[in-house]
LODO-625456 format. One line per 3 residues: their letters; for each residue y, z, x of C-alpha. Coordinates in nm, 3 decimals. Each point is the difference from the previous one (the first is absolute). Layout:
a> Y/Z/X; ... .
This chain:
mqe> -1.460/1.062/2.900; 0.344/0.138/-0.088; 0.277/-0.256/-0.028 .
rde> 0.323/0.030/0.194; 0.283/0.109/-0.225; 0.228/-0.297/0.053 .
idi> -0.013/-0.366/0.100; 0.323/-0.184/0.073; 0.001/-0.311/-0.217 .
rpd> 0.379/-0.044/-0.012; 0.003/-0.298/0.240; -0.218/-0.188/-0.249 .
fpl> 0.282/-0.002/-0.258; 0.317/-0.176/0.123; 0.171/0.070/-0.333 .
lee> 0.011/0.369/0.089; 0.223/-0.057/0.303; 0.314/-0.021/-0.214 .
siy> -0.091/0.188/-0.318; -0.147/0.326/-0.122; -0.239/-0.148/-0.251 .
lda> -0.094/0.241/-0.280; -0.118/-0.244/-0.267; -0.373/-0.031/0.064 .
ast> -0.067/0.046/-0.372; 0.160/-0.340/-0.056; -0.111/-0.198/0.305 .
tpt> -0.087/0.089/0.357; 0.106/-0.188/0.313; -0.273/-0.223/0.140 .
pka> -0.144/0.093/0.341; -0.018/-0.260/0.275; -0.380/-0.012/-0.008 .
vve> 0.010/-0.120/-0.360; 0.268/-0.262/0.067; -0.195/-0.122/0.304 .
amc> -0.320/-0.038/-0.204; 0.189/-0.208/-0.256; 0.167/-0.209/0.272 .
dyf> -0.340/-0.067/0.155; -0.109/-0.148/-0.331; 0.316/-0.211/-0.037 .
yny> -0.009/-0.126/0.360; -0.371/-0.056/0.052; -0.194/-0.046/-0.325 .
nvn> 0.245/-0.047/-0.287; -0.240/-0.170/-0.242; -0.147/0.090/-0.336 .
tgr> -0.303/0.223/-0.055; -0.326/-0.092/-0.164; 0.094/-0.368/-0.027 .
gay> -0.121/-0.164/0.317; -0.295/-0.026/0.236; 0.206/-0.066/0.313 .
kla> 0.040/0.274/0.261; 0.355/0.104/-0.085; -0.087/0.042/-0.369 .
vka> -0.306/0.204/0.090; 0.208/0.225/0.227; 0.267/0.053/-0.268 .
tne> -0.266/0.088/-0.256; -0.175/0.237/0.239; 0.323/0.183/0.090 .
fek> 0.095/0.029/-0.367; -0.339/0.149/-0.086; 0.009/0.230/0.303 .
ars> 0.315/0.150/-0.147; -0.175/0.052/-0.334; -0.290/0.172/0.176 .
ris> 0.227/0.229/0.203; 0.202/0.095/-0.309; -0.314/0.074/-0.202 .
kfi> -0.133/0.235/0.268; 0.339/0.169/0.020; -0.028/0.115/-0.364 .
nak> -0.384/0.027/-0.011; -0.058/-0.305/-0.219; -0.204/-0.320/0.025 .
pte> 0.172/-0.323/0.109; -0.086/-0.154/-0.338; 0.196/0.281/-0.170 .
iff> 0.331/-0.106/0.160; 0.209/-0.257/-0.189; 0.314/-0.111/0.182 .
tkn> 0.327/-0.007/-0.195; 0.371/-0.041/0.076; 0.071/0.370/-0.059 .
tte> -0.096/0.311/-0.198; 0.162/-0.138/-0.314; -0.227/-0.303/-0.009 .
avn> -0.303/0.222/0.061; 0.083/0.222/-0.299; 0.065/-0.300/-0.222 .
lva> -0.334/-0.149/0.098; -0.170/0.303/-0.154; 0.233/0.037/-0.299 .
rgl> -0.031/-0.365/-0.097; -0.351/-0.062/0.129; -0.193/0.274/-0.181 .
pfk> -0.096/-0.069/-0.364; 0.223/0.257/-0.169; 0.014/-0.032/-0.378 .
kgd> 0.167/0.151/-0.302; -0.102/0.364/-0.044; -0.054/0.064/0.371 .
siv> 0.211/0.264/0.173; 0.130/0.043/0.355; 0.128/0.324/0.154 .
lpn> 0.266/0.018/0.270; 0.276/0.235/0.122; 0.369/-0.046/-0.073 .
ieh> 0.101/-0.005/0.368; -0.152/-0.333/0.098; 0.168/-0.279/0.190 .
hsn> 0.078/-0.285/-0.241; -0.286/-0.196/0.159; -0.250/0.251/-0.136 .
flp> 0.185/0.043/-0.329; 0.123/-0.330/-0.142; -0.335/-0.186/0.018 .
wlr> -0.154/0.272/-0.217; 0.292/0.015/-0.242; -0.039/-0.374/-0.058 .
lke> -0.352/0.064/-0.130; 0.160/0.156/-0.307; 0.041/-0.361/-0.116 .
kgv> -0.381/-0.012/-0.029; -0.008/0.324/-0.198; -0.098/0.217/0.295 .
dvr> 0.112/0.363/-0.027; 0.185/0.088/0.322; 0.007/0.379/0.032 .
ivk> 0.270/0.134/0.231; -0.064/0.347/0.146; 0.300/0.197/0.125 .
ade> 0.004/0.144/0.350; 0.136/0.347/0.063; 0.348/0.072/0.138 .
ygi> -0.124/-0.068/0.353; -0.144/-0.340/-0.086; -0.362/0.115/0.003 .
vhp> -0.243/-0.114/-0.268; -0.242/0.270/-0.107; -0.364/-0.104/-0.049 .
edi> -0.035/0.198/-0.325; 0.286/-0.201/-0.152; -0.166/-0.327/0.097 .
eaa> -0.333/0.122/-0.136; 0.161/0.101/-0.330; 0.123/-0.359/-0.047 .
vdk> -0.347/-0.150/0.050; -0.226/-0.073/-0.295; -0.272/-0.246/-0.098 .
ttk> 0.247/-0.288/-0.015; 0.120/0.049/0.357; -0.097/-0.279/0.237 .
lit> 0.205/0.084/0.308; 0.197/0.275/0.176; 0.249/-0.112/0.260 .
tth> 0.233/0.192/0.228; 0.201/-0.027/0.316; -0.136/0.192/0.297 .
vsn> 0.343/0.091/0.138; 0.307/-0.046/-0.219; 0.241/-0.249/0.153 .
aig> 0.293/0.173/-0.173; -0.080/0.364/0.080; -0.270/0.006/0.268 .
svq> -0.221/0.222/-0.215; -0.370/-0.029/0.082; -0.222/-0.035/-0.306 .
pih> -0.344/0.164/-0.040; -0.188/-0.328/0.012; -0.340/0.156/0.077 .
elg> 0.020/0.214/-0.314; 0.119/-0.296/-0.207; -0.283/-0.213/0.135 .
kia> -0.247/0.267/-0.105; 0.149/0.007/-0.352; -0.034/-0.377/-0.021 .
sen> -0.360/0.009/0.117; -0.100/0.279/-0.238; 0.149/-0.192/-0.293 .
evl> -0.137/-0.338/0.116; 0.353/-0.134/0.032; 0.125/-0.243/0.266 .
fmv> 0.228/0.152/0.264; 0.277/-0.183/0.186; 0.225/0.131/0.278 .
daa> 0.327/-0.142/0.127; -0.015/0.071/0.375; 0.336/-0.158/0.087 .
qsa> 0.138/0.321/0.153; -0.317/0.145/0.149; -0.183/-0.290/0.168 .
ghm> 0.066/0.010/0.373; 0.156/0.345/-0.027; -0.321/0.198/-0.054 .
kld> -0.373/-0.056/-0.018; -0.103/-0.174/-0.320; -0.369/-0.043/-0.081 .
vrd> -0.044/-0.194/-0.324; -0.355/0.131/-0.043; 0.108/0.358/0.050 .
iga> 0.272/-0.013/-0.267; -0.234/-0.168/-0.248; 0.233/-0.290/-0.072 .
dfv> -0.105/-0.319/-0.172; 0.320/-0.178/0.101; 0.265/0.075/0.263 .
sfp> 0.313/-0.207/0.060; 0.143/-0.028/0.352; 0.314/-0.149/0.157 .
ghk> -0.011/-0.139/0.351; 0.365/0.053/0.083; 0.040/0.376/-0.042 .
gll> -0.213/0.268/0.169; -0.251/-0.253/0.128; 0.274/-0.150/0.223 .
gpv> -0.096/-0.354/-0.099; 0.222/-0.296/-0.084; 0.183/-0.046/-0.328 .
gtg> -0.172/-0.221/-0.255; -0.338/0.163/0.053; -0.212/0.241/-0.200 .
fly> -0.344/0.034/-0.149; -0.202/0.141/-0.284; -0.309/0.209/0.054 .
ckd> -0.237/-0.077/-0.287; -0.328/0.187/-0.012; -0.267/-0.268/0.012 .
eha> -0.157/0.089/-0.333; 0.324/-0.087/-0.184; 0.070/-0.338/0.158 .
eel> -0.192/-0.201/-0.258; 0.198/0.141/-0.294; 0.333/-0.066/0.172 .
epl> 0.156/-0.337/-0.084; 0.181/-0.185/0.281; 0.370/-0.061/-0.066 .
nlg> 0.047/-0.297/0.230; -0.257/-0.277/-0.030; 0.005/-0.308/0.221 .
ggt> -0.091/-0.095/0.353; -0.263/0.222/0.158; -0.096/0.184/-0.320 .
vld> -0.280/-0.224/-0.130; -0.345/-0.117/0.106; -0.012/-0.295/-0.239 .
vke> 0.226/-0.170/-0.254; -0.096/-0.236/-0.278; 0.230/-0.167/-0.249 .
gsf> -0.062/0.271/-0.254; -0.094/0.306/0.205; 0.003/0.171/0.338 .
ele> -0.208/0.251/0.196; 0.184/0.278/0.182; -0.048/0.076/0.367 .
avp> -0.152/0.329/0.108; 0.216/0.308/0.054; 0.253/0.026/0.162 .
arf> 0.079/-0.374/0.019; 0.036/-0.035/-0.378; 0.298/0.240/0.013 .
egg> 0.182/-0.174/0.286; 0.104/-0.335/-0.144; 0.199/-0.244/0.210 .
tqn> 0.109/0.031/0.359; 0.034/0.363/0.099; 0.256/0.167/0.225 .
iag> -0.232/-0.058/0.294; 0.235/0.115/0.273; 0.094/0.305/-0.209 .
vig> -0.362/0.103/-0.055; -0.077/-0.042/0.370; 0.308/0.209/0.074 .
lga> -0.117/0.264/-0.247; -0.334/0.018/0.180; 0.187/0.051/0.328 .
avk> 0.210/0.274/-0.167; -0.310/0.190/-0.106; -0.133/-0.026/0.355 .
yle> 0.333/0.137/0.123; -0.019/0.297/-0.238; -0.356/0.073/0.107 .
kig> 0.114/0.024/0.363; 0.268/0.255/-0.094; -0.236/0.195/-0.227 .
ldr> 0.068/0.090/-0.361; -0.041/0.373/0.068; 0.279/-0.022/0.255 .
ier> 0.218/-0.205/-0.234; -0.045/0.247/-0.285; 0.076/0.305/0.214 .
hsr> 0.315/-0.158/0.137; 0.127/-0.120/-0.338; -0.065/0.337/-0.163 .
klt> 0.203/0.167/0.273; 0.290/-0.239/-0.055; -0.024/0.035/-0.378 .
dmm> 0.021/0.380/0.025; 0.291/-0.030/0.238; 0.191/-0.229/-0.235 .
yeg> -0.070/0.209/-0.309; 0.105/0.323/0.168; 0.314/-0.155/0.144 .
vss> 0.118/-0.167/-0.320; -0.087/0.290/-0.231; 0.188/0.247/0.221 .
mdn> 0.330/-0.166/-0.094; 0.182/0.179/-0.282; 0.094/-0.304/-0.207 .
ttv> -0.315/-0.208/0.010; -0.284/-0.044/-0.245; -0.337/-0.080/0.157 .
ygs> -0.282/-0.129/-0.219; -0.362/0.098/0.022; -0.176/0.303/0.142 .
pen> -0.007/0.056/0.378; -0.371/0.083/-0.024; -0.086/-0.326/-0.170 .
iyg> 0.211/-0.284/0.136; -0.092/-0.232/0.281; 0.198/-0.258/0.193 .
iva> 0.288/-0.010/-0.249; 0.294/0.228/-0.073; 0.220/-0.091/-0.298 .
fni> 0.329/0.175/-0.068; 0.358/-0.019/-0.125; 0.325/0.151/0.119 .
dgv> 0.189/0.154/-0.290; 0.289/-0.218/-0.110; -0.083/-0.291/0.232 .
nah> -0.161/-0.324/-0.117; -0.335/-0.067/0.166; 0.105/-0.347/0.118 .
dva> 0.313/0.142/0.163; -0.210/0.251/0.195; -0.227/-0.278/0.125 .
kil> 0.294/-0.220/0.101; 0.173/0.282/0.188; -0.319/0.092/0.189 .
del> -0.028/-0.362/0.107; 0.363/-0.017/0.109; -0.008/0.333/0.184 .
kni> -0.323/-0.028/0.199; -0.181/-0.320/-0.105; -0.235/0.212/-0.210 .
cvr> -0.197/-0.210/-0.249; -0.101/0.179/-0.322; -0.067/-0.129/-0.351 .
sgh> 0.218/0.087/-0.297; -0.027/-0.069/-0.373; -0.289/0.004/-0.245 .
hca> -0.268/-0.106/0.250; -0.165/-0.231/-0.256; -0.110/0.316/-0.183 .
ipa> 0.250/0.054/-0.280; -0.231/0.223/-0.212; -0.050/0.224/0.304 .
irh> 0.373/0.017/0.068; 0.064/0.090/-0.364; -0.269/0.267/0.026 .
lga> 0.188/0.151/0.295; 0.328/-0.003/-0.190; 0.154/-0.231/0.257 .
yel> 0.047/-0.315/-0.207; 0.363/0.073/-0.089; 0.068/0.070/0.368 .
ggs> -0.090/-0.355/0.092; -0.344/0.107/0.116; -0.058/0.185/0.325 .
vra> 0.019/-0.039/0.375; -0.344/-0.041/0.156; -0.089/0.050/0.365 .
svh> -0.353/-0.096/0.104; -0.180/0.007/0.334; -0.286/-0.138/0.204 .
yyn> -0.147/0.075/0.341; 0.271/-0.192/0.185; 0.267/0.248/-0.116 .
tee> 0.098/0.292/0.225; 0.118/0.357/-0.048; 0.326/-0.095/0.169 .
eiq> 0.060/-0.266/-0.267; -0.065/0.249/-0.277; 0.241/0.245/0.159 .
tfi> 0.269/-0.270/0.018; -0.066/-0.084/-0.365; 0.038/0.365/-0.106 .
esl> 0.317/0.050/0.203; 0.153/-0.316/-0.145; -0.092/0.109/-0.351 .
eei> 0.158/0.340/0.059; 0.320/-0.175/0.096; -0.003/-0.208/-0.318 .
skf> -0.087/0.303/-0.211; 0.280/0.205/0.151; 0.277/-0.254/-0.055 .
lgd> -0.108/-0.182/-0.317; -0.219/0.237/-0.199; 0.120/0.219/-0.287 .
C-alpha cells in the first residue's frame, strides 16, 4: 500500500508555533504524545522498576521493558541487545572503556567524528592503543579503501559516524561493515544523526555496536539514549556503573553480575524518559520512516540549492551525499553573527560554531572562521520554512557579506 505523501504533525509540537526550528541535529522538539506518555508515568505509576512486587512497581517495570522491546524491533535487534544510557556519548564510552583494549591494539576511525566518537578512543592512547585517524575527502566522505588500508592484524575495531553532524555527509557504513567482517574486526557506528531520520537495520549494516541518542531524530526526551550491543559481545564488555540492579548475589569478597542487559543499567534509570522514548518510536512508526526520509531529502536539497546559489557563501559537503544537514558560511561574517541575525529577523533557530566536532571543522577549513552555520531538519519542517530561511539568508548575505 502506497503511503500518502504528507501527514500534518505540526500541532503536536507547540514549540513550532513561534519559531522556525532548524536545529534537529542538536535536539528535536518533543511531540505531545511523548510528553503525555511521560506524564502518565509521573501521575499514575511513578515508582521504581524491578524493585517491588506491588502492582505499581510491576506496571512501571512492564512499561519500561515494553519500551525496550519496541526500540529493539525498530532497529531489528533483540531486547537483550539494548542497553539504556543517558545519551550517545555514554553509549560510546561504554564500549571504549568496557572492551579489553591493551597495548599494541589499534583502532581505526575517520577524522570527521563528533567528539563523542573521538575523545573516548583518543584516551585509549594512555593504554598504548594505536588510534589511526583516516582523513575524509573534501566533501567529508570517508572512502572504504582508505579505512581498509589502515587495518592490519593489530586492529580490534573500526568506528564511524553514519551521518556527520558537522557536514551532513553520509558514510558508506555497509562497505565499512563488510571490511570489518572480512578482517574479523569489531565494527561500531554512531547513529546520532541517522536514527529516526532513515531506516536503520543493525543486522543489515553488520554492526557489533551502535550508539543512539533519544533526543535527536528519534524525537524522544533529552537524557535518553541506548547502546546496541550484539549479543555475542556482551560477556566481554565490562559494565561501567556497578551498584543497585546489576548483581544477582554479593558476598563480602565477591559478587555475581546480573544477566544482560541489567548488568549495564546500574542504579535507578530515567524511567519516564525511557517510556517517553518508547512512545517516540511508536510515533515515528505511525509517520513512516520512508515518508520521513523522502521529506527530509527534499528539504535538504532545497536548502543546499538555495544557500549555494548565493555568490558569497561557502557550502560544505556534496549535494549528492548530504542528508538532513546543510553547513555553510557567509564570506566575511562570523558564523555566530549569522545565527543571531537569523533568530532576530525571523525567529529562525540554527546552530553555529564547531558543533562538538573540531577536527571536522578544521578539515573543512572553517576553524579560523569560528566554525560554520548549520541548518538541520526533520519531518515537522515545511518547504515554506525553508524558503523563509533562504530569503532571510539572502538578505544577510547581501548587506553583510564581502
